[in-house]
C-alpha positions as a Markdown table, in Angstrom:
| # | Residue | x | y | z |
|---|---|---|---|---|
| 1 | Met | 0.1 | 0.0 | 0.0 |
| 2 | Gln | 2.9 | 2.4 | 0.6 |
| 3 | Gly | 4.0 | 2.4 | -3.0 |
| 4 | Ile | 0.4 | 2.8 | -4.5 |
| 5 | Leu | 0.6 | 6.5 | -4.8 |
| 6 | Ser | 4.0 | 6.1 | -6.7 |
| 7 | Cys | 2.6 | 3.5 | -8.9 |
| 8 | Val | -0.5 | 5.8 | -9.7 |
| 9 | Ile | 1.8 | 8.9 | -10.4 |
| 10 | Ala | 4.1 | 6.8 | -12.6 |
| 11 | Leu | 1.0 | 5.5 | -14.8 |
| 12 | Val | -0.5 | 9.0 | -15.0 |
| 13 | Ser | 2.9 | 10.4 | -16.0 |
| 14 | Phe | 3.6 | 7.8 | -18.6 |
| 15 | Val | 0.3 | 9.2 | -20.3 |
| 16 | Val | 0.8 | 12.8 | -19.7 |
| 17 | Met | 4.6 | 13.5 | -20.0 |
| 18 | Val | 5.7 | 14.9 | -23.2 |
| 19 | Gly | 8.6 | 13.3 | -24.9 |
| 20 | Phe | 11.9 | 14.8 | -26.5 |
| 21 | Pro | 11.1 | 17.3 | -29.3 |
| 22 | Asp | 12.1 | 15.2 | -32.3 |
| 23 | Ser | 10.2 | 12.1 | -31.0 |
| 24 | Lys | 7.6 | 10.3 | -33.2 |
| 25 | His | 5.1 | 10.9 | -30.5 |
| 26 | Ile | 4.3 | 14.6 | -29.8 |
| 27 | Gly | 2.3 | 14.6 | -26.7 |
| 28 | Trp | -0.6 | 17.0 | -26.4 |
| 29 | His | 0.6 | 19.3 | -29.4 |
| 30 | Phe | 2.9 | 21.0 | -26.8 |
| 31 | Leu | 5.1 | 22.3 | -29.5 |
| 32 | Asn | 4.6 | 23.3 | -32.9 |
| 33 | Lys | 6.9 | 22.6 | -35.7 |
| 34 | Glu | 8.9 | 26.1 | -35.4 |
| 35 | Glu | 9.2 | 25.7 | -31.7 |
| 36 | Ile | 10.4 | 22.0 | -32.0 |
| 37 | Ala | 13.1 | 23.1 | -34.6 |
| 38 | Phe | 14.0 | 25.9 | -32.4 |
| 39 | Val | 14.5 | 23.4 | -29.3 |
| 40 | Leu | 16.6 | 21.1 | -31.4 |
| 41 | Ala | 18.8 | 23.9 | -32.7 |
| 42 | Arg | 19.5 | 25.1 | -29.1 |
| 43 | Ile | 20.3 | 21.6 | -28.1 |
| 44 | Asn | 22.6 | 20.9 | -31.1 |
| 45 | Asn | 24.4 | 24.4 | -30.3 |
| 46 | Asp | 24.9 | 23.3 | -26.7 |
| 47 | Arg | 25.8 | 19.7 | -27.0 |
| 48 | Ala | 25.4 | 18.6 | -30.7 |
| 49 | Asp | 23.4 | 15.5 | -29.9 |
| 50 | Ala | 19.9 | 16.2 | -30.5 |
| 51 | Glu | 19.5 | 14.3 | -33.7 |
| 52 | Glu | 20.7 | 10.6 | -33.9 |
| 53 | Lys | 23.6 | 10.6 | -36.2 |
| 54 | Glu | 24.1 | 6.8 | -36.5 |
| 55 | Pro | 22.4 | 3.7 | -35.6 |
| 56 | Phe | 23.0 | 1.8 | -32.3 |
| 57 | Asn | 26.0 | -0.2 | -32.2 |
| 58 | Leu | 26.7 | -2.7 | -29.5 |
| 59 | Lys | 30.5 | -2.8 | -30.3 |
| 60 | Ser | 30.8 | 0.9 | -30.0 |
| 61 | Tyr | 28.7 | 0.9 | -26.8 |
| 62 | Met | 30.8 | -1.7 | -25.2 |
| 63 | Lys | 33.9 | 0.1 | -26.3 |
| 64 | Gln | 33.0 | 3.1 | -23.9 |
| 65 | Gly | 33.4 | 0.7 | -21.0 |
| 66 | Leu | 37.1 | 1.1 | -21.5 |
| 67 | Asp | 37.3 | 4.6 | -20.8 |
| 68 | Leu | 38.9 | 5.2 | -17.6 |
| 69 | Lys | 36.8 | 8.4 | -16.9 |
| 70 | Ile | 33.7 | 6.1 | -16.8 |
| 71 | Trp | 35.2 | 3.9 | -14.3 |
| 72 | Gly | 36.4 | 7.1 | -12.3 |
| 73 | Phe | 32.9 | 8.5 | -12.0 |
| 74 | Ala | 31.5 | 5.2 | -11.1 |
| 75 | Leu | 34.1 | 5.0 | -8.3 |
| 76 | Ile | 33.4 | 8.8 | -7.1 |
| 77 | Phe | 29.6 | 7.6 | -7.1 |
| 78 | Cys | 30.4 | 4.6 | -5.0 |
| 79 | Met | 32.3 | 6.7 | -2.5 |
| 80 | Ile | 29.4 | 9.1 | -2.3 |
| 81 | Leu | 26.9 | 6.2 | -1.6 |
| 82 | Val | 29.4 | 5.0 | 1.2 |
| 83 | Val | 28.9 | 8.5 | 3.0 |
| 84 | Ser | 25.2 | 8.6 | 2.4 |
| 85 | Tyr | 24.4 | 5.2 | 3.6 |
| 86 | Ser | 26.7 | 5.5 | 6.5 |
| 87 | Phe | 24.6 | 8.6 | 7.6 |
| 88 | Ala | 21.3 | 6.9 | 6.9 |
| 89 | Phe | 22.1 | 3.7 | 8.7 |
| 90 | Phe | 24.5 | 4.5 | 11.5 |
| 91 | Leu | 23.3 | 8.0 | 12.7 |
| 92 | Pro | 20.0 | 6.7 | 14.2 |
| 93 | Ile | 21.9 | 3.8 | 15.9 |
| 94 | Ile | 24.4 | 6.2 | 17.5 |
| 95 | Leu | 21.5 | 8.6 | 18.5 |
| 96 | Gln | 19.2 | 6.0 | 20.0 |
| 97 | Gly | 21.4 | 3.2 | 21.1 |
| 98 | Lys | 24.5 | 5.0 | 22.1 |
| 99 | Met | 23.3 | 8.4 | 23.2 |
| 100 | Gly | 20.0 | 7.2 | 24.8 |
| 101 | Phe | 17.5 | 9.2 | 22.8 |
| 102 | Ser | 14.1 | 8.2 | 22.2 |
| 103 | Ile | 13.0 | 6.9 | 18.7 |
| 104 | Ala | 11.2 | 10.4 | 18.1 |
| 105 | Ala | 14.3 | 12.5 | 19.3 |
| 106 | Ala | 16.6 | 10.4 | 17.3 |
| 107 | Gln | 14.7 | 11.1 | 14.2 |
| 108 | Cys | 14.6 | 14.7 | 14.9 |
| 109 | Leu | 18.4 | 14.8 | 15.6 |
| 110 | Val | 19.1 | 13.0 | 12.3 |
| 111 | Ala | 17.9 | 16.2 | 10.6 |
| 112 | Pro | 20.9 | 18.7 | 11.7 |
| 113 | Pro | 23.7 | 16.7 | 10.2 |
| 114 | Tyr | 21.9 | 16.5 | 6.8 |
| 115 | Phe | 21.2 | 20.2 | 6.9 |
| 116 | Ala | 24.8 | 21.0 | 7.6 |
| 117 | Ala | 25.9 | 18.6 | 4.6 |
| 118 | Gly | 23.3 | 20.4 | 2.5 |
| 119 | Leu | 24.8 | 23.9 | 3.2 |
| 120 | Trp | 28.3 | 22.4 | 2.6 |
| 121 | Met | 26.9 | 20.9 | -0.9 |
| 122 | Val | 25.7 | 24.2 | -2.0 |
| 123 | Phe | 28.9 | 26.0 | -0.7 |
| 124 | Thr | 31.2 | 23.6 | -2.6 |
| 125 | Gly | 29.1 | 23.7 | -5.6 |
| 126 | Trp | 29.1 | 27.6 | -5.4 |
| 127 | Ile | 33.0 | 27.8 | -5.0 |
| 128 | Gly | 33.3 | 24.9 | -7.9 |
| 129 | Asp | 31.3 | 27.1 | -10.2 |
| 130 | Lys | 32.8 | 30.4 | -9.4 |
| 131 | Tyr | 36.3 | 29.2 | -9.9 |
| 132 | Gly | 35.8 | 26.5 | -12.3 |
| 133 | Val | 37.5 | 23.6 | -10.4 |
| 134 | Arg | 35.9 | 20.2 | -9.5 |
| 135 | Ala | 38.8 | 18.0 | -8.6 |
| 136 | Pro | 40.3 | 19.6 | -5.4 |
| 137 | Ile | 36.7 | 20.0 | -4.1 |
| 138 | Leu | 36.2 | 16.2 | -4.7 |
| 139 | Ile | 39.6 | 15.3 | -3.1 |
| 140 | Gly | 38.9 | 17.7 | -0.2 |
| 141 | Asn | 35.6 | 16.1 | 0.4 |
| 142 | Ala | 36.9 | 12.7 | 0.1 |
| 143 | Ile | 39.6 | 13.4 | 2.7 |
| 144 | Leu | 36.8 | 14.8 | 4.9 |
| 145 | Ala | 35.0 | 11.5 | 4.3 |
| 146 | Leu | 38.0 | 9.4 | 5.1 |
| 147 | Ile | 38.5 | 11.3 | 8.4 |
| 148 | Gly | 34.8 | 11.4 | 9.5 |
| 149 | Leu | 33.6 | 7.8 | 8.6 |
| 150 | Pro | 36.2 | 6.1 | 11.0 |
| 151 | Ile | 35.4 | 8.6 | 13.7 |
| 152 | Met | 31.7 | 7.9 | 13.3 |
| 153 | Ala | 32.2 | 4.1 | 13.3 |
| 154 | Phe | 35.2 | 3.5 | 15.8 |
| 155 | Thr | 35.4 | 6.1 | 18.4 |
| 156 | Lys | 33.8 | 5.6 | 21.9 |
| 157 | Asn | 33.0 | 9.3 | 22.4 |
| 158 | Val | 29.5 | 9.6 | 21.3 |
| 159 | Gly | 29.6 | 13.2 | 20.9 |
| 160 | Ala | 32.5 | 12.9 | 18.3 |
| 161 | Gln | 30.4 | 10.3 | 16.7 |
| 162 | Tyr | 27.5 | 12.5 | 16.2 |
| 163 | Leu | 29.7 | 15.3 | 15.0 |
């Protein structure tokens, strides 16, 4: 029953959502032909991939898996998930089991670290956009995670674990 609303929204969205401008199914006459041409020209000007230039080729598709950047991004994504799931699973245990808070209080005290992480995310995103750097921010956040996760997992001081 918990997922019924999501399923209903998904089914309604499947019917109502408008596809990509050059798709065969133009939903609800959302754009006329001139607007479609304008949108496709903007996309091509931005990233040059609005129209399919060649048919799908499995060999070419699999060849992309040899690119080290793909594996690097996968590794970054994996490390981000380690931090996210560490927060999600261990923080309530620390608050309820070790610090002695009730379930309701522990659920409320989960919010401040997420709020701080959100502020940090916005700040580092702003710095990265302003100065056009990504790698130093990623490396700094990785070092912060390498320091913070062991503190959260292995220290005996519950205040340090919460911090």
